[in-house]
Each structure stands twice: as C-alpha cells, then as structure tokens.
C-alpha positions in Angstrom: -4.6 -10.8 14.6 -5.3 -9.6 11.1 -3.2 -11.3 8.1 -2.3 -9.7 5.3 -1.0 -11.1 1.8 -0.3 -9.1 -0.9 0.0 -9.8 -4.8 0.5 -8.2 -7.9 4.1 -7.1 -7.7 6.2 -7.9 -11.0 8.8 -6.3 -13.5 7.7 -3.7 -15.4 9.0 -0.7 -17.7 9.1 3.2 -16.8 5.6 4.5 -17.7 3.8 1.0 -17.3 1.2 0.6 -14.6 0.7 -2.1 -11.9 -2.1 -3.1 -9.8 -1.0 -4.5 -5.9 -4.0 -5.9 -4.1 -3.8 -7.1 -0.2 -6.0 -9.6 0.9 -7.1 -9.4 4.3 -8.7 -11.6 7.2 -9.3 -12.5 10.9 -10.7 -9.4 11.9 -14.0 -6.8 10.8 -12.0 -5.4 7.8 -14.0 -2.0 8.2 -12.4 -1.5 11.5 -9.1 -1.1 9.9 -7.7 1.8 8.2 -5.2 0.2 5.4 -2.0 1.7 3.9 0.8 1.0 1.8 4.6 1.4 2.6 7.6 0.6 0.4 11.1 0.2 1.1 13.9 0.0 -1.7 17.5 -1.5 -0.9 19.4 0.4 1.2 16.5 2.8 2.1 14.4 2.8 5.0 10.8 1.9 4.8 8.6 5.0 3.4 5.0 5.7 3.8 2.8 5.5 0.4 -0.5 5.8 0.7 -3.6 5.3 3.1 -7.3 4.7 3.5 -9.7 5.0 6.3 -11.7 2.2 7.3 -15.1 3.6 5.5 -12.9 4.4 2.5 -14.0 8.3 2.5 -10.5 9.6 3.5 -7.3 8.8 1.6 -3.8 9.9 2.0 -0.8 10.0 -0.3 3.0 10.6 -0.2 4.1 13.8 -2.5 5.9 11.5 -4.5 3.3 9.4 -5.9 0.2 11.9 -5.7 -1.7 12.0 -8.9 0.2 8.7 -10.3 -1.2 6.3 -7.5 -4.5 5.3 -6.4 -5.7 3.5 -3.4 -9.3 2.0 -2.6 -10.5 -0.7 -0.7 -13.3 -3.5 -1.3 -15.1 -4.3 1.7 -17.0 -7.4 -0.2 -13.7 -8.9 -0.9 -11.9 -7.6 2.1 -9.1 -6.4 -0.3 -7.3 -3.1 -0.4 -5.9 -2.1 -3.9 -3.1 0.0 -5.0 -3.2 1.4 -8.6 -0.2 2.5 -9.7 0.4 4.4 -13.4 3.4 6.5 -15.1 5.9 4.2 -12.9 9.5 5.1 -12.4 12.7 3.2 -11.7 12.5 5.5 -8.3 9.2 3.4 -7.6 11.2 -0.1 -7.5 10.7 -1.3 -3.7 9.5 -4.1 -2.0 6.0 -2.9 -1.2 4.2 -3.6 1.8 0.1 -3.7 3.1 -0.7 -2.8 6.4 -3.4 -2.3 8.7 -4.4 -0.2 11.7 -7.2 0.4 13.8 -6.4 4.3 13.5 -5.9 6.0 10.1 -3.5 8.5 11.8 -0.9 6.0 13.0 -0.4 5.1 9.5 -0.2 8.6 8.4 1.2 10.8 10.9 4.9 10.2 11.9 6.5 8.2 13.4 4.2 6.1 10.6 3.6 2.3 11.7 0.9 -0.3 11.9 0.0 -3.0 13.7 -0.1 -5.4 11.2 2.1 -6.3 8.0 2.1 -8.2 5.1 5.1 -9.9 3.5 5.5 -7.8 1.1 5.7 -7.9 -2.7 8.6 -6.5 -5.2 7.6 -4.2 -7.7 11.0 -3.4 -10.0 10.4 -0.7 -12.7 13.3 -0.7 -15.6 14.5 2.5 -17.4 
C-alpha cells in the first residue's frame, strides 16, 4: 500500500502561482512514478503531469505545458507541482497518484493504483 496526502491548494487570482505537495508513505518511493490529475465540477478527471520514479522523465498535458512543473524530492518522499500563471480554467480538485508504471499514468486510459484525497485549487478571474 502507498498512502498519498496532498496539500497546498487554495484560492488565488488569475496570474498567481501555487505549489501543491504530495507526501507519500508506505513503500519505496523511487519504485513509483507519480502523477497529478485534476477534476473540475461536471467534468471528467484529466491528466496534468507525471514524473518517473527516478525523476528523469516528465510528461505534461498540453494545457499546462510551460506553466506547471512537476518534481520529486526523494529525501522527503514528496512530489511537487509548481503552478505558475494560473488561469480560471485551472480551477479543480487536484489529485496525486502513484503507480509502478509511468506509462499507466500517461497513456490512455490513464490511471494509477494509488490516489490521494485531493486538494481544491480555485483561481478567480
């Protein structure tokens, strides 16, 4: 089992920045690719970003490329999502996910074995 706990969500204005954090516990952190997904009200969950277990590979949704950066801190068993130039359409509940295979997170149908409880991000215009 892998336990994931997100933090860092909140209410910001368009153009602001926010950093989400996901703390992982339970298994060897480096064995798992990590990802972020989001779900807005009335919409399906969508992929945002992912990072390999080693941290050497990253993937981003086109909608966030150039604005969001995913990284991982192996010493702290934490994955971060730095979100810059936020837009109202980024408003959603953001979920952290973990899976042994990066491809499972990034290739449709995208998914993962483990999920956090989510953290709300609201961007006002």
